[in-house]
C-alpha positions in Angstrom: 38.0 51.1 42.7 40.5 50.0 40.0 44.1 49.6 40.9 46.8 49.0 38.5 50.0 47.2 39.8 53.3 48.0 38.0 56.0 45.3 38.5 59.0 43.6 36.8 57.4 40.2 36.9 53.8 39.0 37.1 54.7 35.4 38.0 56.2 34.6 41.4 58.2 31.8 39.8 60.2 34.5 37.8 60.5 36.8 40.9 59.9 35.8 44.5 58.6 37.6 47.6 57.6 40.7 46.0 55.4 38.8 43.6 53.8 36.8 46.4 53.0 40.0 48.2 51.5 41.6 45.0 49.4 38.6 44.4 48.3 38.4 48.0 47.1 42.0 47.8 45.4 41.6 44.3 43.4 38.5 45.6 42.4 40.3 48.7 41.2 43.3 46.7 39.3 41.2 44.2 37.5 39.5 47.2 36.2 42.9 48.2 35.0 43.7 44.7 37.8 45.9 43.4 39.2 45.6 40.0 42.9 44.8 39.6 45.2 45.0 36.6 48.9 43.9 36.6 51.5 45.4 34.2 54.9 43.6 34.0 57.7 43.0 31.5 58.6 40.3 29.3 61.4 39.4 26.7 60.9 40.7 23.2 59.3 44.0 22.2 55.6 43.4 22.0 52.9 44.4 24.4 50.5 41.5 25.1 47.4 41.0 27.1 46.9 37.8 29.3 44.7 36.8 32.1 45.3 34.9 35.3 42.7 34.3 38.1 40.4 36.8 36.4 43.1 39.5 36.4 44.2 41.3 33.2 47.9 41.1 32.9 49.7 43.3 30.3 53.3 42.1 29.6 55.5 44.7 27.9 58.5 43.7 26.0 61.6 45.1 27.7 63.5 47.8 26.0 66.9 46.9 27.1 69.8 44.5 26.5 68.1 41.5 28.0 65.2 40.4 30.2 66.6 39.9 33.7 65.8 36.6 35.3 67.3 34.3 37.9 68.8 32.2 35.1 70.2 35.1 33.2 74.0 35.1 33.5 75.3 38.4 32.3 78.8 39.9 32.4 79.6 42.8 34.6 79.9 45.1 31.6 76.5 43.9 30.4 75.0 44.5 33.7 76.5 48.0 33.9 75.1 48.9 30.5 71.7 47.4 31.5 71.5 49.5 34.6 72.7 52.6 32.8 69.7 52.2 30.3 67.4 51.5 33.2 68.2 54.4 35.4 65.8 56.9 33.8 64.7 55.4 30.4 61.8 56.7 28.2 62.0 53.6 26.2 59.3 51.7 28.1 57.0 54.6 28.7 55.0 54.3 25.5 54.0 50.8 26.7 53.0 52.1 30.1 51.1 55.2 28.8 49.2 53.1 26.3 48.0 50.7 29.2 47.2 53.6 31.5 45.1 55.3 28.9 43.3 52.1 28.0 42.7 50.9 31.7 42.1 54.4 33.3 43.0 53.2 36.9 42.0 55.1 40.0 45.5 54.6 41.4 48.8 52.9 40.4 50.8 50.9 42.9 54.5 50.5 41.9 56.2 47.6 43.5 59.5 46.8 41.5 61.1 49.2 39.1 63.7 47.2 37.2 62.8 47.2 33.5 60.5 50.3 34.0 62.9 52.8 35.3 62.3 55.8 37.6 60.7 57.6 34.7 57.6 55.6 35.2 56.7 57.9 38.2 56.6 60.9 36.0 54.6 59.1 33.3 51.9 58.2 35.7 51.9 61.6 37.3 51.5 63.2 34.0 48.2 61.6 33.4 46.9 62.8 36.7 46.8 59.4 38.4 47.9 59.0 41.9 50.9 56.7 42.3 52.1 54.7 45.3 55.6 53.5 45.5 56.0 50.4 47.7 59.6 49.9 48.9 60.5 46.2 49.0 64.2 46.6 48.5 66.9 49.3 47.9 66.8 49.5 44.1 66.3 53.2 44.0 69.6 53.5 45.9 71.6 50.6 44.7 71.7 48.8 41.4 72.0 45.4 43.2 68.9 46.3 45.3 70.7 45.2 48.5 73.6 47.8 49.2 75.7 44.6 49.9 79.0 44.3 48.2 82.1 42.2 48.7 80.3 40.4 51.7 79.8 43.7 53.5 76.9 46.1 53.8 77.4 49.5 52.3 76.6 52.3 54.8 76.8 54.9 51.9 76.3 54.6 48.1 79.4 53.4 46.3 80.5 55.6 43.3 78.9 53.2 40.8 75.5 53.5 42.4 75.8 57.2 42.9 76.3 57.6 39.3 73.7 54.9 38.2 71.0 56.3 40.7 71.7 60.0 39.9 68.3 60.7 38.4 66.4 58.7 41.2 66.7 61.1 44.0 65.1 64.0 42.1 62.6 61.7 40.4 61.6 60.2 43.7 59.5 63.4 44.5 57.0 62.4 41.9 54.9 59.7 43.7 51.8 60.6 45.8 52.7 58.3 48.5 55.7 56.0 49.5 55.2 52.9 51.6 57.9 50.9 53.3 57.2 47.3 54.0 59.4 47.8 57.0 60.4 50.9 59.1 64.0 50.1 58.1 63.5 50.3 54.3 61.5 53.6 54.5 64.1 55.2 56.9 67.0 54.0 54.7 65.6 55.8 51.6 64.7 59.0 53.6 68.2 59.1 55.1 69.7 59.0 51.6 67.6 61.9 50.4 64.9 59.9 48.5 61.1 60.5 48.8 61.6 63.3 51.2 59.1 65.6 49.2 56.5 62.8 48.9 53.4 64.1 51.0 52.3 60.7 52.3 54.8 58.3 54.0 53.8 55.1 55.7 54.8 51.7 56.8 52.7 48.7 55.9 54.2 45.4 56.7 53.8 42.6 54.4 51.3 39.7 55.2 50.5 36.2 54.0 47.1 34.5 53.8 47.3 31.7 56.5 45.1 29.4 54.4 47.4 29.6 51.4 50.4 28.8 53.7 48.5 25.9 55.2 49.5 27.1 58.7 47.6 24.3 60.4 49.7 21.6 58.8 51.2 19.2 61.2 54.6 17.5 61.2 56.0 14.1 62.2 57.7 13.6 65.4 61.5 13.2 65.4 64.4 12.8 67.7 66.6 15.6 68.7 66.4 19.2 67.7 65.9 20.1 64.0 66.8 23.5 62.8 65.8 24.8 59.5 66.9 27.4 56.9 64.6 28.2 53.9 65.1 30.8 51.2 67.4 31.8 48.5 71.0 30.2 48.8 73.2 33.1 48.3 76.2 34.4 50.2 74.2 37.5 51.4 71.8 35.2 53.2 74.4 33.9 55.6 74.0 30.2 55.0 77.7 29.6 55.4 77.6 31.4 58.8 74.9 28.9 59.8 76.8 25.8 58.4 79.9 26.9 60.2 78.1 27.4 63.5 76.3 24.0 63.1 79.7 22.2 62.4 80.7 23.1 66.0 77.3 22.2 67.5 78.0 19.1 69.6 74.6 17.5 69.6 74.8 14.3 67.7 71.0 13.8 67.4 70.5 17.4 66.0 69.7 18.1 62.4 69.9 21.1 60.1 67.5 21.3 57.0 68.5 23.7 54.3 65.7 24.4 52.0 65.8 26.5 48.8 67.9 27.0 45.7 70.3 29.5 44.1 73.2 29.7 41.7 74.1 26.2 40.8 77.9 26.6 41.3 77.2 28.2 44.7 74.9 25.5 45.9 77.3 22.8 44.6 80.2 24.5 46.6 78.1 24.5 49.7 77.3 20.8 49.4 80.9 20.0 48.8 82.1 21.9 51.8 79.5 20.3 54.1 80.7 16.9 55.4 78.3 16.9 58.3 75.9 14.0 57.9 73.3 15.8 60.2 72.8 18.5 57.4 70.3 17.8 54.5 69.9 19.9 51.5 66.3 19.7 50.4 66.1 22.0 47.4 62.8 24.0 46.8 60.1 22.8 49.1 56.7 24.2 50.1 56.3 26.0 53.4 53.8 23.5 54.6 56.3 20.7 54.1 59.0 22.5 55.8 57.9 24.6 58.8 55.9 21.9 60.7 58.9 19.5 60.5 61.5 21.8 62.1 61.8 23.0 65.8 63.4 26.4 65.1 64.1 28.5 62.1 67.4 30.3 61.6 67.5 33.5 59.4 71.2 34.4 59.4 71.1 37.2 56.8 74.4 39.2 56.3 72.7 41.9 54.3 70.1 44.3 55.6 67.2 42.0 54.5 64.2 44.3 54.1 61.4 42.3 55.7 61.9 38.6 54.9 58.6 36.8 54.8 60.4 33.6 56.1 60.5 35.2 59.6 56.8 35.8 60.0 55.9 32.6 58.2 58.0 30.6 60.7 56.3 32.5 63.6 52.9 31.6 62.1 53.8 27.9 62.3 54.7 28.4 66.0 58.4 28.2 65.3 61.0 30.4 67.2 63.2 32.3 64.9 66.9 32.9 65.4 67.4 36.0 63.3 70.3 38.3 62.5 70.4 42.0 63.5 70.0 43.1 60.0 67.4 45.3 58.2 63.8 44.7 59.1 64.4 41.4 60.9 64.5 42.8 64.4 61.0 44.4 63.7 59.5 40.9 63.9 61.5 39.3 66.7 61.3 40.1 70.4 64.5 38.8 71.7 63.9 36.0 74.3 60.2 35.8 73.7 59.4 34.7 70.2 63.0 34.0 69.2 66.5 35.4 69.5 68.5 38.1 67.7 72.2 37.7 67.1 75.0 39.6 65.4 76.3 37.5 62.4 79.6 39.2 62.7 80.1 38.1 66.3 81.7 34.7 66.1 80.2 32.1 68.5 77.0 34.0 69.1 74.9 31.9 66.8 76.5 28.7 68.1 75.5 29.8 71.7 71.9 30.3 70.7 71.7 26.9 69.0 72.9 25.3 72.2 70.3 27.2 74.2 67.4 26.2 72.0 68.6 22.5 71.9 69.2 22.4 75.7 65.9 23.9 76.9 63.0 22.1 75.1 60.3 23.7 77.6 61.6 27.2 76.8 61.5 26.4 73.1 57.9 25.2 73.3 56.9 28.5 75.2 58.7 30.5 72.7 56.9 28.6 69.9 53.5 29.5 71.5 54.6 33.1 71.7 55.7 33.1 68.1 52.3 32.0 66.9 50.7 34.9 68.9 53.2 37.4 67.6 52.6 36.4 64.0 48.8 37.4 64.1 49.4 40.9 62.5 51.3 39.3 59.7 48.6 36.8 58.9 45.6 39.4 59.1 45.1 40.0 55.5 41.9 41.9 56.3 43.6 44.5 58.5 46.4 44.8 55.9 44.0 45.3 53.0 42.2 48.1 55.0 45.5 49.9 55.4 46.1 50.0 51.7 42.4 50.9 50.9 42.6 53.7 53.4 45.6 54.9 51.6 44.1 54.6 48.3 40.9 56.5 49.5 43.2 59.3 50.9 44.9 59.7 47.5 41.6 59.8 45.7 40.3 62.5 48.0 43.5 64.5 47.5 43.4 64.2 43.7 
């Protein structure tokens, strides 16, 4: 079988969790003898062919004001113009159609749409190729992908997003199947009227390859309780909530490791505000150098985090997770068994859990063992792959 993946970026360094998932799936498919092609965007206007790990990568020059990257700082007006063009644009479709006609895939798996626009669904469908839309975020509903604005979650679409996403609801009937990486993200789209007419709807949680994660890595013994946060440093991730709770955490031998990067000004402000010597900012760090060294992981997201990989990665390393009641996080945490759930809007709730974890080392160890067991479905790439292969086969038989 030949599967073509459509995504904004082809390199995880440019993107993040979506790209890690795409490459995990591509490698698993290749091991089973399937052919994979990846189509992404790039700056400029040309269509170029590259190769990585034996996978053909088509990079299409973006037909918009700029190529969106983490480093790109655009004005609000420029962003509005960019998203207006990207809503339902035919500008990129000649590139996509050219690649589809050359590659002739059996199925197209769409993962992130920025740069390609919702018109890609119709382009693929017009060539008689089954298309699967995998929902990693809320881009079809919200231009920010998060439905998080002014430090609050949006229960309904704001006026801007209603206008910018006007074509998406109707266009979303084009895919042959829609997959949510969490039940939350699939339900969120259906509730807002998207993908309701798509015949096949499924939830397939993301996984990671335990060998690539080096799950067996061991840490060095340390005194006290060491809590950890790893991920993008952004207001929506709730880092400030964690720092505030930890500042009131009266355990002198405790530590808090903050790993990850983000906007330079925001990171600098976090460091400037943090006078607690027990807190360390590590910058970007590999999972195998982080998870073995902490006793528990905190995921204090304020936004409805779709299905953050940091949760099941921490569980795989046998670390209990303190996660917020947001998005797909509660789908991975069994409160009181492999971790704890808390409301980040409830002042004092996280602090209480920090105290409970630090004061009960035997309970923490038992929860760590339960965490490892609960992570197995998220580390089983074979079962995960079989779900996608079954879906592709179903689409092939229906074509």
